[in-house]
N, C-alpha and C positions, 0 to 999 in steps of 0.2 A: 392456597385459597381456602376461605372458610367453607365449611361444608354442611353437614347435615345434623340430624338429631344427635344430641349428646356431645356436641362440640367437636365431632370427628372432622379432621381436615383432609382434604383431597389434594394431591399434587397436581399442579398445572400441567407438568410434563406428562404425567400418566394419562391425563384426559385429552391430550393434544389431538389424538386421532380416534377418539372413542365415539361410537354412534350415539345419537340422541336417546334412543330407547335404553341403551345400557347405562347412559349417564343418569337417566331418570331413576333407574333401579339402584344405582350406587348412592345417589344423594339421600334417598329416603329409606333405603333398605327394601323397597318393594316397587313394583311397577306402578307408575302413576297414570298409565294410559288405559285405565280400565273403562268399563262400559259407563257411558254417561258423563265422563270427565273430559273436559276440553283443556288442553295444556298449550299455552301460547309459547312459541319458541323465543328464546332470548336473542338479542342482536348478534351474539357471537355464534349462534347455531346456523350454519350455512350449509345447505344441501345435505342436511342430516348429520353433519359432523360438528363437533364442538371445537372451533378453530381458535377463537380468542375469548378469553375470560376476563371481563372487565370489573366484575364485582363478586360478591359472594355467590357460590354455586347454588342458585335457588331457582326453582321452577314456579311459575306464577299461575295460580288458578284464579283468574279474574282479579288480580291485584293483591292476592293473599299469598304469603309464603307457604309453598306446598309442604315444606319440611316441618313447620311448626304451627301453621295456621295463624301466624302473626302478620299484621300489615307490614309491607315491605318498606324499608327506609333506604333512601339513596345514600350510598357511602362515598368516600373520597376516591374510590378506584381500587386498583390492585394493591397487593402488599408491597412493601418498600423494596424488597429484593427483586420482585418482578419488574417494578418501575425502573430500577437501576439497570437491569438487563436490557429492557427495551430502549432506555435512553442511550446506553452504550452502543446498541445495534444501530440506532438512528445516526449516531455520530460517526460510526464506521462507514455508513452507506454514503457514497459521494453524491453530492447534489448535481443538478444539471450543469451549472457553471463550472464545477470542478471537473466534470467529465470532459467538457469542451477544452478546458485548459490542459488536461492530461493528454488529450489527443494532439493538441497543438505542440506540446512539448515533445512528444514522441516523434511527430513529423519533423520538427526542427532538428532533433538529435539525429534522425536517420539521414536527412539531407546534408547536415553539416558533416556527419561521419563519412559520407560518400565523397564529398569534396576534399576533406582532410586526407583521406586515404589515397586519393588520386594525386594530391600534391606531394605526399610523402613518397609514393612510388616513383614519381618523376625526379625527386631530389636524390633518392638513394641510388639511382642508376649511376651516379658519378662515382660511387665507391668501388665499382668493379674495374675502373680504369687503372688502378695501381695497387700496390701492396703497402702503401703508407697507412697512416692512421685514417680511419673512416671519418673524415671531417664532415661529410654531408650529414651523417647521423648525428654527429656532435652539434652541428649548426641547427638541425631540426629540433633537437631536444632543448637546446638553449633558448631558441626563439619561442618554442611552445611554453617553456617554464616562465619566461618573462610575461607572456600574454596571460597565462593562467594566474600568475601572481597579481597582475594588474586587475584582472577580473575579481579575484578574491578580495582585493582591497576596496572594492566598490565601484569598479569601472563600468559595470553594466547592472542596471537596476531591473530591467524587464526580465521576468523569469523565463519566458519563451526564448528570448534572444540569448540569455545567459546559458541556457541548456543547449541551444544550437551551437553556440561558439565554444563552450567549455567541454561538455561531454561529447558533443558532436564533432565539430571541426578540429579542435585541438586534441581531442581524444583520438581521432583518427590520424592526425598529423604527427604527433609525438609517438615514440616507440621505445619502450624499455626492453622489450624482448629482443629486438634487433641489436640494441646496444649490448645486451648480455651475450648473445650469440657471437657477435664480432669480437668481444673481449676474449671469449673462450677459444675462438678460432685462432686468434693471434698467439695465445698461450700454447696451444697444441702444435702450432707451426714453429715453435722454438723462439718466438719473439716475446718472451715473458716480461722483459722490461718495458717493451712497447705496450704490451697489454696492461701492465700496471699503470703506466703513464696515462693511457687512454681512460682507464677507470677513474683515476684520481682527477684528471682534467674534466671528464664529463660530470662527475658528481659535484665538484667544486664550482664549475661555471654554471651549472643548472641551478644550484642553490642560490648563488649570487644573483643570477638573472631573476629568479622568483622573488628574492628580496627587493631587488631594484624595481620590479614591476609593482609590488605592493606599496613601496614607498612613493611611487609616482602616481598612484591611483588617486582620483579626485575625492 
């Protein structure tokens, strides 16, 4: 920000938490709060602290620039770099509507994930009945891949519903970790061919199902 006598410039960040009296001294090189002088605080001086600097760092003695004695002219605001920083901060700050949407999305994902995990747990109980290929896990992943492909193709337009079904329901329903553990278990049990067949079948059918879902999406 522009500063004081001689064109000296004062950093906005350095003045962020500086007291009003010290700011007076830095701007003009001396204390401006002497006897008989009345200094009106600028809008950015709140509770004795210089919090927001909107224009040149100037103190006003009855409408006259305290640093040079010249009449004060209104300028266009802060320097360009400071404007860009404030604009970026405002863009990063979510609005009220965005906050509500974020809360709804998180709630939909949590609810969908609980339902999907319960459905997966019920389906995977059938894998324990035999030592054959874990067809229940295969069916879960193929069905989930198809539905995710359909959603990715534009099957759901509402962002809350899409998050609840995609990251929530189908994210909890499908399981890559269980598929990997089952393939490793088959291999360690001496059924390496069966493990390789299970891996190839799972990958091929899941990719085909995702492609079919994308193709059938509206």
